[in-house]
One Martini backbone bead per residue (centre of mass of N, CA, C, O) as a GRO file, in nm:
protein
  406
    1MET     BB    1  12.226   3.309   4.486
    2THR     BB    2  12.028   3.068   4.418
    3THR     BB    3  12.092   2.711   4.369
    4ILE     BB    4  11.793   2.626   4.455
    5GLY     BB    5  11.475   2.542   4.321
    6ILE     BB    6  11.172   2.554   4.527
    7VAL     BB    7  10.846   2.429   4.439
    8GLY     BB    8  10.531   2.373   4.552
    9ASN     BB    9  10.332   2.070   4.605
   10LYS     BB   10  10.303   1.812   4.862
   11GLY     BB   11  10.129   1.533   4.959
   12LYS     BB   12   9.867   1.494   5.141
   13GLY     BB   13   9.593   1.607   4.934
   14VAL     BB   14   9.738   1.663   4.677
   15LYS     BB   15   9.621   1.823   4.373
   16SER     BB   16   9.697   1.929   4.068
   17ASP     BB   17  10.016   1.908   4.127
   18CYS     BB   18  10.362   2.013   4.207
   19PHE     BB   19  10.713   1.931   4.271
   20ILE     BB   20  11.009   2.139   4.252
   21THR     BB   21  11.355   2.072   4.154
   22PHE     BB   22  11.631   2.303   4.090
   23GLU     BB   23  11.964   2.255   3.925
   24ILE     BB   24  12.267   2.363   3.854
   25THR     BB   25  12.521   2.234   3.645
   26GLU     BB   26  12.839   2.196   3.505
   27LYS     BB   27  12.749   1.908   3.390
   28GLY     BB   28  12.565   1.649   3.191
   29GLY     BB   29  12.327   1.807   3.129
   30ILE     BB   30  12.004   1.672   3.130
   31GLU     BB   31  11.814   1.595   3.431
   32ILE     BB   32  11.512   1.397   3.466
   33ILE     BB   33  11.291   1.354   3.745
   34LEU     BB   34  11.004   1.133   3.761
   35GLU     BB   35  10.708   1.148   3.970
   36SER     BB   36  10.414   0.942   3.886
   37LYS     BB   37  10.095   0.798   3.861
   38VAL     BB   38  10.089   0.898   3.532
   39LYS     BB   39  10.347   0.806   3.372
   40VAL     BB   40  10.244   0.609   3.157
   41MET     BB   41  10.056   0.831   3.011
   42TYR     BB   42  10.232   1.133   3.080
   43GLY     BB   43  10.545   1.130   3.094
   44ASP     BB   44  10.638   1.225   2.811
   45SER     BB   45  10.491   1.505   2.816
   46ILE     BB   46  10.631   1.617   3.067
   47ILE     BB   47  10.923   1.596   2.963
   48LYS     BB   48  10.883   1.766   2.711
   49LEU     BB   49  10.802   2.027   2.857
   50ALA     BB   50  11.057   2.055   3.026
   51ASN     BB   51  11.254   2.078   2.785
   52GLU     BB   52  11.128   2.331   2.660
   53ILE     BB   53  11.184   2.519   2.901
   54LEU     BB   54  11.489   2.482   2.921
   55LYS     BB   55  11.547   2.579   2.634
   56PHE     BB   56  11.414   2.861   2.655
   57PHE     BB   57  11.639   2.925   2.903
   58ASN     BB   58  11.921   2.803   2.825
   59ILE     BB   59  11.948   2.510   2.948
   60GLU     BB   60  12.218   2.261   2.968
   61ASN     BB   61  12.278   2.224   3.292
   62ALA     BB   62  12.064   2.002   3.481
   63LYS     BB   63  11.845   1.939   3.766
   64LEU     BB   64  11.516   1.781   3.747
   65SER     BB   65  11.245   1.761   3.978
   66ILE     BB   66  10.930   1.566   3.960
   67GLU     BB   67  10.634   1.580   4.166
   68ASP     BB   68  10.339   1.433   4.070
   69SER     BB   69   9.963   1.523   4.119
   70GLY     BB   70   9.805   1.583   3.841
   71ALA     BB   71   9.911   1.803   3.665
   72LEU     BB   72   9.875   2.048   3.459
   73PRO     BB   73  10.054   2.215   3.226
   74PHE     BB   74  10.020   2.506   3.352
   75VAL     BB   75  10.146   2.416   3.624
   76ILE     BB   76  10.414   2.297   3.545
   77ALA     BB   77  10.517   2.551   3.403
   78ALA     BB   78  10.503   2.738   3.649
   79ARG     BB   79  10.691   2.578   3.837
   80ILE     BB   80  10.946   2.564   3.662
   81GLU     BB   81  10.986   2.866   3.614
   82ALA     BB   82  11.009   2.949   3.911
   83ALA     BB   83  11.256   2.774   3.974
   84ILE     BB   84  11.449   2.894   3.767
   85LYS     BB   85  11.418   3.205   3.871
   86LEU     BB   86  11.566   3.138   4.147
   87VAL     BB   87  11.849   3.095   3.975
   88VAL     BB   88  11.772   3.246   3.699
   89LYS     BB   89  11.805   3.530   3.527
   90SER     BB   90  11.490   3.642   3.368
   91GLU     BB   91  11.256   3.802   3.128
   92LYS     BB   92  11.134   3.560   3.037
   93GLU     BB   93  10.832   3.387   2.907
   94PHE     BB   94  10.644   3.091   2.962
   95LEU     BB   95  10.364   3.063   2.773
   96THR     BB   96  10.062   2.963   2.772
   97LEU     BB   97   9.774   2.901   2.652
   98LEU     BB   98   9.530   3.108   2.499
   99LEU     BB   99   9.215   3.109   2.531
  100GLU     BB  100   8.967   3.218   2.336
  101GLN     BB  101   8.739   3.235   2.569
  102ASN     BB  102   8.934   3.452   2.740
  103ASN     BB  103   8.877   3.696   2.525
  104TYR     BB  104   8.747   3.912   2.756
  105GLN     BB  105   8.533   4.162   2.865
  106THR     BB  106   8.398   4.391   3.104
  107ALA     BB  107   8.165   4.573   3.249
  108ARG     BB  108   8.128   4.827   3.463
  109ASP     BB  109   7.806   4.726   3.538
  110LYS     BB  110   7.839   4.460   3.630
  111PHE     BB  111   7.738   4.198   3.791
  112ARG     BB  112   7.839   4.150   4.163
  113PHE     BB  113   7.723   3.938   4.375
  114SER     BB  114   7.953   3.712   4.318
  115ARG     BB  115   8.273   3.609   4.476
  116LEU     BB  116   8.528   3.372   4.424
  117TYR     BB  117   8.767   3.251   4.625
  118LEU     BB  118   9.114   3.169   4.525
  119PRO     BB  119   9.396   3.029   4.578
  120GLY     BB  120   9.698   3.104   4.403
  121ASN     BB  121   9.846   2.808   4.515
  122THR     BB  122   9.567   2.627   4.425
  123PRO     BB  123   9.487   2.477   4.134
  124ASN     BB  124   9.251   2.270   4.190
  125LEU     BB  125   9.034   2.509   4.247
  126MET     BB  126   9.032   2.634   3.946
  127ILE     BB  127   8.947   2.436   3.717
  128ASN     BB  128   8.607   2.420   3.815
  129ALA     BB  129   8.487   2.701   3.913
  130GLY     BB  130   8.292   2.795   3.672
  131ILE     BB  131   8.047   2.587   3.718
  132HIS     BB  132   7.917   2.769   3.961
  133LYS     BB  133   7.848   3.066   3.858
  134PRO     BB  134   7.994   3.313   3.920
  135ASP     BB  135   8.051   3.641   3.858
  136GLY     BB  136   8.330   3.592   4.012
  137ILE     BB  137   8.692   3.528   4.005
  138ILE     BB  138   8.937   3.498   4.267
  139LEU     BB  139   9.277   3.536   4.248
  140ASP     BB  140   9.478   3.490   4.532
  141LEU     BB  141   9.780   3.675   4.657
  142GLU     BB  142   9.731   3.715   4.953
  143ASP     BB  143   9.599   3.572   5.227
  144ALA     BB  144   9.592   3.274   5.073
  145VAL     BB  145   9.912   3.321   5.081
  146ALA     BB  146  10.200   3.241   5.167
  147PHE     BB  147  10.478   3.421   5.190
  148ASP     BB  148  10.678   3.187   5.059
  149LYS     BB  149  10.451   3.164   4.794
  150LYS     BB  150  10.406   3.426   4.624
  151TYR     BB  151  10.594   3.404   4.383
  152GLU     BB  152  10.483   3.132   4.256
  153ALA     BB  153  10.181   3.219   4.236
  154ARG     BB  154  10.206   3.412   3.994
  155PHE     BB  155  10.241   3.188   3.777
  156VAL     BB  156   9.974   3.044   3.822
  157VAL     BB  157   9.786   3.284   3.770
  158ARG     BB  158   9.880   3.354   3.489
  159ASN     BB  159   9.813   3.073   3.361
  160ALA     BB  160   9.513   3.070   3.440
  161LEU     BB  161   9.425   3.317   3.273
  162ARG     BB  162   9.500   3.159   3.001
  163SER     BB  163   9.400   2.823   3.062
  164VAL     BB  164   9.126   2.880   3.213
  165ASP     BB  165   8.789   2.802   3.220
  166PHE     BB  166   8.542   3.046   3.361
  167TYR     BB  167   8.268   3.089   3.214
  168ARG     BB  168   8.263   3.420   3.205
  169ALA     BB  169   8.378   3.512   3.441
  170GLU     BB  170   8.508   3.742   3.627
  171ARG     BB  171   8.851   3.815   3.618
  172MET     BB  172   9.019   3.809   3.922
  173VAL     BB  173   9.267   3.992   4.128
  174ARG     BB  174   9.438   3.973   4.433
  175ILE     BB  175   9.656   4.167   4.553
  176ASN     BB  176   9.882   4.305   4.721
  177GLN     BB  177   9.984   4.530   4.914
  178VAL     BB  178  10.063   4.841   4.896
  179PRO     BB  179  10.357   4.808   4.716
  180GLU     BB  180  10.392   4.497   4.662
  181GLY     BB  181  10.153   4.460   4.450
  182LEU     BB  182  10.298   4.584   4.199
  183ASN     BB  183  10.453   4.312   4.127
  184ASP     BB  184  10.192   4.155   4.026
  185LEU     BB  185  10.112   4.305   3.754
  186ASP     BB  186  10.305   4.161   3.546
  187PHE     BB  187  10.125   3.881   3.574
  188ILE     BB  188   9.822   4.015   3.475
  189VAL     BB  189   9.784   4.249   3.270
  190PRO     BB  190   9.879   4.079   2.998
  191HIS     BB  191   9.628   3.841   3.079
  192ASN     BB  192   9.323   3.940   3.091
  193VAL     BB  193   9.231   4.098   3.319
  194ASN     BB  194   8.943   4.254   3.453
  195LEU     BB  195   9.004   4.264   3.779
  196ILE     BB  196   9.135   4.454   4.060
  197LEU     BB  197   9.225   4.398   4.387
  198VAL     BB  198   9.273   4.638   4.661
  199PRO     BB  199   9.407   4.598   4.953
  200LYS     BB  200   9.413   4.789   5.225
  201CYS     BB  201   9.279   5.061   5.162
  202GLU     BB  202   9.370   5.430   5.248
  203SER     BB  203   9.404   5.568   4.952
  204ALA     BB  204   9.434   5.728   4.649
  205GLU     BB  205   9.738   5.679   4.605
  206GLN     BB  206   9.726   5.372   4.568
  207ILE     BB  207   9.560   5.383   4.305
  208HIS     BB  208   9.761   5.554   4.142
  209LYS     BB  209   9.990   5.344   4.150
  210VAL     BB  210   9.843   5.119   4.006
  211ASN     BB  211   9.776   5.278   3.743
  212ALA     BB  212  10.066   5.349   3.665
  213LYS     BB  213  10.155   5.053   3.627
  214ILE     BB  214   9.948   4.969   3.422
  215GLU     BB  215  10.026   5.178   3.202
  216GLU     BB  216  10.318   5.086   3.172
  217ILE     BB  217  10.250   4.798   3.075
  218LYS     BB  218  10.061   4.863   2.837
  219LYS     BB  219  10.274   5.022   2.676
  220LYS     BB  220  10.496   4.801   2.663
  221ARG     BB  221  10.268   4.568   2.553
  222ASN     BB  222  10.035   4.676   2.382
  223ILE     BB  223   9.766   4.742   2.559
  224SER     BB  224   9.420   4.712   2.567
  225GLY     BB  225   9.176   4.811   2.763
  226ASP     BB  226   9.001   4.742   3.046
  227ILE     BB  227   9.084   4.785   3.402
  228TRP     BB  228   8.949   4.713   3.690
  229LEU     BB  229   8.865   4.841   4.021
  230MET     BB  230   8.872   4.703   4.376
  231PRO     BB  231   8.864   4.828   4.660
  232ILE     BB  232   8.968   4.750   5.004
  233VAL     BB  233   8.832   4.813   5.312
  234GLU     BB  234   9.016   4.737   5.649
  235SER     BB  235   8.992   5.016   5.808
  236SER     BB  236   8.938   5.303   5.970
  237LEU     BB  237   9.077   5.478   5.756
  238GLY     BB  238   8.937   5.360   5.507
  239VAL     BB  239   8.651   5.444   5.591
  240ILE     BB  240   8.701   5.751   5.611
  241LYS     BB  241   8.823   5.733   5.291
  242ALA     BB  242   8.605   5.617   5.093
  243TYR     BB  243   8.542   5.850   4.892
  244GLU     BB  244   8.827   5.900   4.795
  245ILE     BB  245   8.858   5.616   4.676
  246ALA     BB  246   8.598   5.600   4.494
  247THR     BB  247   8.717   5.883   4.332
  248SER     BB  248   9.024   5.822   4.222
  249ALA     BB  249   8.902   5.665   3.957
  250ASN     BB  250   8.748   5.559   3.661
  251ASN     BB  251   8.819   5.232   3.718
  252VAL     BB  252   8.636   5.248   3.961
  253VAL     BB  253   8.352   5.016   4.021
  254ALA     BB  254   8.427   4.922   4.319
  255MET     BB  255   8.366   4.855   4.679
  256ALA     BB  256   8.506   4.696   4.957
  257ILE     BB  257   8.466   4.513   5.262
  258GLY     BB  258   8.683   4.406   5.539
  259LEU     BB  259   8.592   4.265   5.848
  260GLU     BB  260   8.827   4.121   5.978
  261ASP     BB  261   9.030   4.361   5.979
  262TYR     BB  262   8.847   4.580   6.092
  263THR     BB  263   8.785   4.453   6.373
  264ALA     BB  264   9.082   4.431   6.450
  265ASP     BB  265   9.135   4.736   6.442
  266LEU     BB  266   8.916   4.791   6.672
  267GLY     BB  267   8.921   4.548   6.890
  268THR     BB  268   8.704   4.339   6.787
  269LYS     BB  269   8.428   4.128   6.728
  270ARG     BB  270   8.288   3.933   6.500
  271THR     BB  271   7.938   3.927   6.412
  272ASN     BB  272   7.625   3.843   6.299
  273GLU     BB  273   7.490   4.115   6.382
  274ALA     BB  274   7.698   4.364   6.306
  275THR     BB  275   7.720   4.622   6.496
  276GLU     BB  276   8.037   4.682   6.472
  277SER     BB  277   7.988   4.746   6.130
  278PHE     BB  278   7.764   4.950   6.058
  279TYR     BB  279   7.911   5.211   5.997
  280ALA     BB  280   8.106   5.107   5.778
  281ARG     BB  281   7.894   5.003   5.578
  282CYS     BB  282   7.748   5.270   5.540
  283GLN     BB  283   7.991   5.429   5.440
  284VAL     BB  284   8.042   5.262   5.186
  285VAL     BB  285   7.769   5.289   5.052
  286ASN     BB  286   7.763   5.601   5.038
  287ALA     BB  287   8.024   5.638   4.878
  288CYS     BB  288   7.938   5.472   4.630
  289ARG     BB  289   7.678   5.623   4.555
  290ALA     BB  290   7.816   5.901   4.523
  291ALA     BB  291   8.024   5.772   4.296
  292GLY     BB  292   7.882   5.538   4.114
  293ILE     BB  293   7.928   5.261   4.265
  294GLN     BB  294   7.985   4.943   4.394
  295PRO     BB  295   7.877   4.782   4.680
  296ILE     BB  296   8.077   4.548   4.878
  297ASP     BB  297   8.072   4.287   5.074
  298SER     BB  298   8.167   4.070   5.286
  299VAL     BB  299   8.243   3.781   5.402
  300PHE     BB  300   8.125   3.454   5.502
  301SER     BB  301   8.304   3.225   5.706
  302ASP     BB  302   8.062   3.015   5.748
  303ILE     BB  303   8.010   2.745   5.537
  304ALA     BB  304   7.784   2.580   5.713
  305ASP     BB  305   7.602   2.854   5.749
  306LEU     BB  306   7.340   2.918   5.545
  307GLU     BB  307   7.139   3.075   5.720
  308GLY     BB  308   7.336   3.292   5.810
  309LEU     BB  309   7.395   3.389   5.526
  310LYS     BB  310   7.112   3.474   5.448
  311GLN     BB  311   7.080   3.691   5.670
  312ASN     BB  312   7.327   3.854   5.578
  313VAL     BB  313   7.223   3.925   5.295
  314ILE     BB  314   6.967   4.072   5.379
  315LYS     BB  315   7.118   4.292   5.534
  316SER     BB  316   7.299   4.385   5.304
  317LYS     BB  317   7.074   4.471   5.112
  318GLY     BB  318   6.940   4.672   5.318
  319LEU     BB  319   7.205   4.864   5.311
  320GLY     BB  320   7.294   4.854   4.974
  321PHE     BB  321   7.422   4.617   4.861
  322ASP     BB  322   7.541   4.427   4.555
  323GLY     BB  323   7.737   4.229   4.720
  324MET     BB  324   7.960   3.934   4.774
  325GLY     BB  325   8.172   3.729   4.911
  326CYS     BB  326   8.325   3.396   4.866
  327ILE     BB  327   8.472   3.066   4.996
  328HIS     BB  328   8.234   2.886   4.866
  329PRO     BB  329   8.028   2.741   4.637
  330ARG     BB  330   7.772   2.702   4.832
  331GLN     BB  331   7.725   3.026   4.857
  332ILE     BB  332   7.622   3.130   4.582
  333LYS     BB  333   7.318   3.065   4.577
  334VAL     BB  334   7.239   3.229   4.829
  335ILE     BB  335   7.333   3.502   4.724
  336LEU     BB  336   7.168   3.520   4.465
  337GLU     BB  337   6.878   3.474   4.583
  338ASN     BB  338   6.903   3.726   4.804
  339PHE     BB  339   6.981   3.957   4.590
  340ALA     BB  340   6.741   3.917   4.457
  341PRO     BB  341   6.454   4.012   4.354
  342ASP     BB  342   6.149   4.039   4.464
  343LYS     BB  343   5.822   4.049   4.393
  344ASN     BB  344   5.768   4.341   4.494
  345GLU     BB  345   6.003   4.478   4.350
  346ILE     BB  346   5.917   4.403   4.062
  347GLU     BB  347   5.635   4.529   4.054
  348LYS     BB  348   5.728   4.817   4.114
  349ALA     BB  349   5.925   4.843   3.876
  350LYS     BB  350   5.719   4.800   3.650
  351LYS     BB  351   5.545   5.051   3.710
  352ILE     BB  352   5.771   5.262   3.671
  353VAL     BB  353   5.862   5.187   3.384
  354ASN     BB  354   5.589   5.218   3.252
  355ALA     BB  355   5.554   5.518   3.322
  356PHE     BB  356   5.799   5.610   3.162
  357PHE     BB  357   5.713   5.510   2.881
  358GLU     BB  358   5.445   5.663   2.867
  359ALA     BB  359   5.567   5.947   2.895
  360THR     BB  360   5.753   5.929   2.649
  361GLU     BB  361   5.530   5.868   2.433
  362LYS     BB  362   5.380   6.157   2.520
  363GLY     BB  363   5.610   6.379   2.580
  364LEU     BB  364   5.680   6.381   2.877
  365SER     BB  365   5.876   6.532   3.148
  366VAL     BB  366   5.688   6.379   3.350
  367VAL     BB  367   5.684   6.134   3.606
  368SER     BB  368   5.401   5.926   3.703
  369LEU     BB  369   5.235   5.755   3.991
  370GLY     BB  370   4.961   5.868   3.988
  371THR     BB  371   5.029   6.127   4.230
  372LYS     BB  372   5.335   6.049   4.193
  373MET     BB  373   5.646   6.150   4.162
  374ILE     BB  374   5.928   6.059   3.944
  375ASP     BB  375   6.249   6.020   3.970
  376PRO     BB  376   6.523   5.931   3.792
  377PRO     BB  377   6.659   5.743   4.011
  378VAL     BB  378   6.409   5.561   4.038
  379VAL     BB  379   6.404   5.459   3.748
  380LYS     BB  380   6.689   5.344   3.746
  381ARG     BB  381   6.643   5.138   3.975
  382ALA     BB  382   6.409   4.988   3.837
  383GLN     BB  383   6.567   4.900   3.585
  384ARG     BB  384   6.773   4.733   3.740
  385THR     BB  385   6.573   4.529   3.852
  386ILE     BB  386   6.488   4.426   3.576
  387ASP     BB  387   6.767   4.337   3.472
  388ILE     BB  388   6.821   4.133   3.695
  389SER     BB  389   6.569   3.954   3.649
  390ILE     BB  390   6.645   3.872   3.362
  391LYS     BB  391   6.929   3.753   3.413
  392MET     BB  392   6.798   3.540   3.638
  393GLY     BB  393   6.505   3.442   3.515
  394ILE     BB  394   6.247   3.589   3.651
  395LEU     BB  395   6.227   3.761   3.381
  396ASN     BB  396   6.114   3.853   3.090
  397SER     BB  397   6.219   4.052   2.828
  398ASN     BB  398   5.891   4.065   2.726
  399TRP     BB  399   5.700   4.179   2.962
  400ARG     BB  400   5.542   4.417   2.830
  401GLU     BB  401   5.398   4.260   2.608
  402GLU     BB  402   5.260   4.059   2.796
  403GLN     BB  403   5.109   4.271   2.965
  404ASN     BB  404   4.953   4.410   2.733
  405ALA     BB  405   4.816   4.148   2.631
  406GLY     BB  406   4.674   4.095   2.920
   0.00000   0.00000   0.00000
C-alpha cells in the first residue's frame, strides 16, 4: 500500500489548483501545513475543509501538506480525497455541493454544433468555460490527462460535474478507452453527466460493456434519467464498423470521428485538404444518417488558424456533419457561425415547411412545391433547418405569421 499520497499541480503558471501531500502517522493527531498566497483571507476556511474531510474518512493521525494556488473548494476537496485514497482504502465519497442549476438533462436530438474539450486534471480551465456558450463541454479523462494523473483527475471531474456552473451546456465526459474507461463511470454516472464519449471505439461490444456498467451503477445508486453515448471512431477498424457501432444501443445519439488517431493508424499525415480522411468521414456520416443519429467531425488542431478552421467547417458541413469538437474557446464562434444555415438554405426550408403546412391544412396526403413532390425526409430536414435558425437567433419563432402578414 502507498504510504504517502501525492496529487495535484504546482509550480509556475498553475492557477486555481493545489498540490497535496498526505501521510498517515502513528501518533500526534492531525498536522496541517498550508502554503497559500491567499492564506490571510481564506486560510481558515481551507483548513476547516481539510479537517472536515479528514474526519469524514476517520483519519486521526496524519500529516497533510497543502500548497495552494488559488484553488476553489471543489478542487481542494477532490485533491485531498484522492491523496487520502492513495493511502487509505475507503468506499466513502466526500461529495461537494450539487448546484441546483446543474440538475438538468438534455434531449436526444439536442444541437451539438460545438463541443469544448477541457483537460480533466486542469481545473482552472473548467471554472469559466460555460461563459463561452458551447453546445457541450467535455471534461476529458483520456488523451488530455497524463497516465499517472488519471486517477486523481476522476475526483476533479466528479466534483466539477457537481459544483461548476456550465451555463446549461451539455455536460459531457470522455472516459478512457474500454475496458479501462469502465472504471471512470463510478465517478461520473451518479453525478448527472449528460453524455459520455467512448473513445477509440471499434465494436458494438464496447458500447454494450459501457451500458452494462452504467445500468449497474444506476441500479445501485437508484439513479433515473437518460445518459447519452457518443462513440468516437479513431481507427480503420472503427470506420469499417461504424454502422455496427452507431446502431449498438438506443442511447447512442451521435458518433464522432477522431482524425489524429485515424490518420496515424493509416500511417499517413493529416492535412487541411483532408483527402486522406475523405472516405472515413463519408463512412461515418452515412452510418450515422442510416442509424438516425448525429455525425460529429473531428477537432481542428491549429487554434491560431481561424480561417483554416472556417474552411474546414464549411467542408465538414458539406459532407453532412452536424458539428465538431474544439480545443479552444476562440474556435466556438467560427464553428457555430459556419454550421449555421445560410440565407439560401433558410429560404428554401421556409418554402418547404410552408408547403407542408398548407397541404396539412387542406387535408392533402401529398406535399408539393410547384410541380415537385416533397418527400417526408425533405420536410423533416427543412424543419430542422428552421429549428436551428430559430435557436441561433437567425429567424424569429413566429416567422410564418410575419410572412403571411407581409
